[in-house]
N, C-alpha and C positions, 0 to 999 in steps of 0.2 A: 339484188343478191340477198339471201336470207341472213338474218342476224345470228350471232353465235348462240348456240343452245346451251343453257345452264345445266340441264340434267344430263348425266352420263350413266351408262349401264354400270352399276356397282361392281367393283373388281371381284369381290367375294362371290357374288351371284354369277358373274361371268366365268370364273374359274370352275364353280360347281356345274354350270351348264355345259361348259366344254367337256369336262370329264364324263358327265352323264351321257352326252351325245356320242362322244368317241367310244366309250365303253359299250354302249348299246349297239353301235355299228359293227364292232368286231366280235361281239359275243355270239351272234347268230350267223351261221354260214350258209350261203347259197350253194347250189350244185356247181362244182368246179368243171363239170363236163358240159355245161350249157354252151351251145355253139357260139353264141354271141360273146360270151366271156372268154371261152377257150380259144377262139381264133386270135384274140389279142395276146393271150398268154403264149400261145404257140409261136407267134412271131417274135415275142420277147426272148423266148428260149432259143430260137434259132439265131437271133442276133448275138446273144451272149455266148452261146456254146459253139456256134459254127461261123459266126461273122457274116452271115447273110440273112435276108428276110424271107426266104422261101419257106413254105411249110409243106413241102411235098410229102414228107414222111407222116404228116398228120392229116393228110387230105381226107381220109375216110372218117375222121373224128369230128368234123364240123361241116355244116351246110353253109356257113357264112364264109365265103371264100371268093377269090378272084383268080383269073388265069391270064397270064401274059407270057408269050414266047415259050409255051410248053411247061411253065412252072406255076405252082399254086402259091398264092399269097393271101393274107387277110384282106378282106374287102373294106376294112374300116380305116378311118383316119388314124394316124400313128400315135396320137397322144397317149392313150392308156397303155399301148404297147411300150412306148418309151419310158413311161412312169413305172412300168412293171420290171424293167430291166435291172434296176438296183436290187430288187428282191431276189431275182434269179441269180444275179452275180454274187450276192451274199449267201444265199441258201446252198448253192452248189458246193463250195468248199467246206462250209460248216457241216453239212450232212454227208459229204463225200459222194454225192449222187449226181448223175447227169441223166438227161432224158434217154440217151442211147443205151443206158443200162437196163431199160425196161422193155417189155413188149408193149407196143403202142395199141392199147385197148382200154376203153373207159371202164370195162368190167374187171380189169386187173386191179385189185385193191392196192397193191404197191404203187402202181402208176397213179392211181387216184390220190393217194397220200402225197405223192411227189407234186402233183398239180395243186392240191388243196393247200399245202404249206405256202407255196409261192403266191397263190391267190390271196391267202390271209395276210401275208406280209405286205403285199401290194395295197390291199384295202386299208390296213392299219396305218400305212405311211402316206396314203393319198386320199381316197374318198372319205374315210372317217375323219381325218384331220380337216379336210376342206369343209365338210358339212358342219362340223363342230365349230370351226372358225366363223363360217357364215352365220350360224345361229347366234354366236356371241355378238357379231356386228349388227345383226338384226335386232338383238336385245338393245344394243346401244342406240340404234336409230329410232326404234319405237319408243324407248325411254325418252330420247331427246325431243320427239315431237309431241309427246303426251305429258311429260314431266313426272311420269310414274314408272318405277322399276317393275312393278307388278304387271302393268299393261305391256311393257316391253317383254317381260318373260312369257306372258301368254302368247304373244306373237311368235317368239322364238320357239317355244315348245310346240306350238301348232305346226310350224314348218318342219322341225327336225324329228318330232316324235309322233305326230298325229296325221301325217300324210305318208304316202308310199315313198317319199324321198328317203325315209329311213330304210325300207327294204331294199331299194335300188342301190343304196350305199354299201350293201353287203355283196355286190357283184362288181364285175369289171366293165359293165355297161357304162356309157358315157353320160347318161342323162343326169344323174345325181351330182357328179363333180361339175358338170357344166352349169347346173342351176346354182350350186354354191359359188362358183367363180363369178357368175353374173351378180349375185347378191353382194359379194365382196367389192366388185367394181362399183355397184350402186352406192354402197356405203362410202367408198372413197370419193365419189363425186359429191355426195351430200355433205360429208364432213369437210371436204376440201373447198367447198364454196360457202362455208358458214361464216365467213368474215375475212378481212384483209390478212390477218395473221395466219389463218389456215391456208388461204389461197397461195400465199408465198412459199409454202412448204413443198419441196420437191417430191416427197414420198407419195402424195396423192395422185398426181398424173402418172407416176411410175406404176403405182398399184392398178390404176384403171387400165393402162395399156397392157401391162403384164398379164392381168387376169383375163382380159378379153382375148388377148393373143393365145393364151393357153387354152381357153374355151374353144377357140377355133381349131386349135391343134387337136383337140379331142373329138369335136363334132363340128363339121363344116357348117351345119345348119344353125349353129350358134350365131351366124351372121345376122339372122332375123332379130332376135332379142338384143343382140349387141348393137344393132343399128338404132333400136329404140333408146337404149341407154346413151348412145353417142349423140343423138339429137337432143336428148334432155340435157346432156352436159353442155352442149352449145348454148341452149337456152339459159342454163344456170350461170353461164359466164358472159352473158350478153352485155353487162354493164362495164366490163373491164375494157381497158384501152386495147386497141388493136395489137400493139406489139406484145402485150402480156398474154392475150388470147392466142396469138401465134406461137409464143413460147410454150404455153401449156399444151397446145395441140401437137407441137413438134415432139415434145417429151413423151406424150401419150402414144403417138404413132411409132416412135422409135422403140419404146418399150414393148409395144405390141409386136413389132416386126422381129425383135430379138427372140421373143417367146414363140413366135410362129416359125422362125427360121429352121428349127430342127426338122420340120416337114420336108424342106428341100434336101437336107442331108439324107434323111430316110429314103426319099424318092430316088436319089442318086445311087444309094447302096442297093435298094430293092430293084429298081426298074432301069437304072442307067439314064434316067431323065429327071430333070429338076421339077418339072410340072406335070404331075400325073396323080390321080387319086384312085384308090382301089375300086370304087364303084364303077369305074370305066370298064372293068373286066369282070364284073360280078357274074357268078355262075349260078344258074338254077332259079333265078327270080326274074321272070320275064316282065313283071309289072314295073321293074326299074327302068324299062325302056319307054314307058309312057311319060310324056311331059319331060320335065327336067329331073332325071333320076327318080322317077316315080311321083313327082309333084305335079299336080294339075291345077285344080281350083277347089275351093272349099265347098263341101256339100252339107246342106243344112241337116239332112237326116243323120249323117255321120256325126256332125257337131252335137246333135241331141244324144246320140249313143255315147259320145265321150263324156258328156256331162251327167246324163241321167239314165243311160242304158244299163240293164242289169249285168251285162258281161264286162264292160270296161268303164262304166260310169263313175265319175269322180266322187259324186255324192255318196256312193255306197262304201267306198274305201276311205273317205275322209269327210264324214258328215259335218264336221265343224266348219268346213269351207262353204256351207250354205250361207253362213253369216258374212263371208268375206266381202261380197258386193256392197253390203250395208256399211261396213267399215270404210271401204274405199270411197264410197259415195260421200261419207262424212268428211273424209280427207279432202275431197275435191271441193266440197262446200266451204271449207275453212281456208281463208286466204293464205296463211302461212304454210300450209301443206298441200295446196292445190296442185302445184306442178308435180310434186312427188306422187300424189294420188293418181293423177292423169297418166304419168309414166308407168306406174305399177299396173294400172288397169289395162293400158295399151299393150304392155308386154305380155300380160296374161292372155289377152284376146289374140295377139299375134301368134302365140304358141298354140292355142287351141285351133285357130284357123289353119296354121301350118299342119297340125295333126290331121285335121279334117280334109286337107288337100292331098294327103299322102295315100298312094295306092294301098300300101300295107298299113292302113290306119290303126288296125286293132293290135299291132305289134307282135303278131304271132302268139307265142307263149308269153303271156304278160299279165300282171296284176295292175289294174287301173290303166289309164291312158299314158303309157310310158313316155311317148314322144312329147307330151306336154309337161313332164316333170320339172323342167326348168322354170315353170311359172309358179311353183309351190310357195317359194319364199315371198313372192310378190303378192299372192293372194293372202298369205298369212299376215302380211304387214297390216292389212286392214283390221285385224282382230285387236291390235293394240289400242287404237283410238276408240274402237267400239267398247272395249272393256273400260276404258278411262271415263266414258260418259254414262255408263250404265249404272243403274241402281243395284241394290243388294239382290233383289229377286232375279233381275236380268243376268247378273254375274253368276248366280247359281246355275242358270240355264246354260250360260256359256261354259262354265266349269264342267257341267255334266256332259255337254257335247264334246268338250276337249278330252274328258276321261274316256268316253266311249270310243272316240276316234283313236286315242292312244292305245286302247286295248286292241282294237281292230288291227292297228299297224304293228303292235307287238306280235299278234298272230301271223300277220303277213311276213314280217321279218324272220320269225322263227320257223314257220311252216312252209310257205311257198310264195316267192315273189314272181315266179314264172308259171302262172296258172295256164293249163292247156286251153287252146283256142276253140275247142269243140264243146266246152262246158258252158251252159247258158248262164249260170249264176255261180261263178267260182268263189265268191266270198264265203258261201256256205261249204261247198265241196269243190276243191280240197282244203281251203284255207282254214276256216273255223273248225270244221270237222276234224281235220288232222291235228290242229292245235289242241283241241279238247281231248283227243286221244293220245296226246303227247308224242305224236309222230312228227318230231321236229329235229332241228340240228342246233347244237350248241358246242362251244369250244370243249367243255368237259366230256361230252358224249362223243365228239369226233376224235379227240386226242387222248383222253385219260380213261376211256372205257366206262364212264359213268352212265347210269340210266338217264334218259333225257329229262325226266321229271326232276332229278336232282340238279341237273344243269340249269333248268329254268328256275328252280328254287334259289340257287346260289345267285343268279342274276337279280332276282327280286330282292334278296337280302341286301345286295349292294346298291341297286338302282333306286329302290323306294326310299330308303333313308337319305340318299343323295338328292333325290328329287324334292323331298320334304325340306331338307336344309336349304336348298336353293330357293324354294318357294318362301320359306320363312325369312330368308335373307332379303328377298325383295320386299316383304312386308316391313321389316325393320328399316330398310332403306327409305321406304315411303313415309314411315312414321317420323324418321329423323328429318326428312326434308320438310314435312309439314310443320314440325316443331321449329325448324330453322326459319321458315317463312313467317310463322306466327311471331317469333321473337323480333324479326326485322320490322314487321308491321306494328 
């Protein structure tokens, strides 16, 4: 079992990072009529306003749907739908509006505003909070394994601000929240196995089970990365006595079942059956009939496209991740971080292989390999150790790549996270082209009538100083730690 880590993510840096990430995720709005997001929101509206899960009245507004017994439902797992229900429940009485007060058409501005408000509230209270929390815990973990708050911050910023995890957090797609939940579970395993005092605390196995259960409630395919984390947790607790391991496993499984149990309630309300998933009745996607709901076997040509292809390639939308394998390799070569590095690398490989095995591997309208997004935090973890051992010149290169990647993902979040699948190189058109033309969406432009350039400027006025203060806080923390170690020596 690993020894307790002395370094922790500094509280001031953590607070600044959380605010920066949360603010960045809610400021830029994705299209509320996107079928993948809208189908989840339609189901939430039906559950709140009519007490059933059918979306018959919205059938023509989404292609992501399932049909059972003559009724139309969302074809997705119910997690994001259930998480959206409080926003619908709150917004309806506050605004005095219900969906049946509008014509059901995405070209109706009033109905668009109705959907947009409920989407924004859901993002602000779910995805944005989860990715901000995951970034903070990644900061703590990377600081712990390197002894440097700056190294931890580099890893956290890479994940939350320099990969499309940022842009996907502006939608109701499940990829970003699942990735955040996996990172939170990983931190809980790591921190909870850092010594006898930590292992005895109940909160860590509860966190692991709850976050993995919620991840499965959002996306059933989270079973693949969750299994990697589960096997790693078993390895991390291998030196404990059998009764203690059994106790931890029991708490973890129980917490997971509690968070997964709403699926049974949803299924009973929706289908009158406890065990059924929407994909069993999917409409219009014949590829889902191949293999297991579209999963067959990994194809090397597709894997290349996911990593380096111009249409969906990860290195185009997050060039900083070119360095991730080097950082993870260093973790694996270091005895104290070997198991964590192996787990992170294995999880990233599993997600890429899963994406390469899926019939609809390109994700339809998508920016980057969206099905592999849960791997982003685990790839970014490697940047921490790499920064910690690099010299001044190498750090400048890492910083430059981080800045370029952050700019690209600012453009993605602001301009287009769901790039059309018929465009060969969407990073330029529509993403960067629309961003440079200020054809973007921001809270002020959507709700206050501002020009989009003013909305972007206000974001930068808030975000840049906050980012600088967070960066400076990490510097001061490292300086204080060095002074403390020198005094002890």
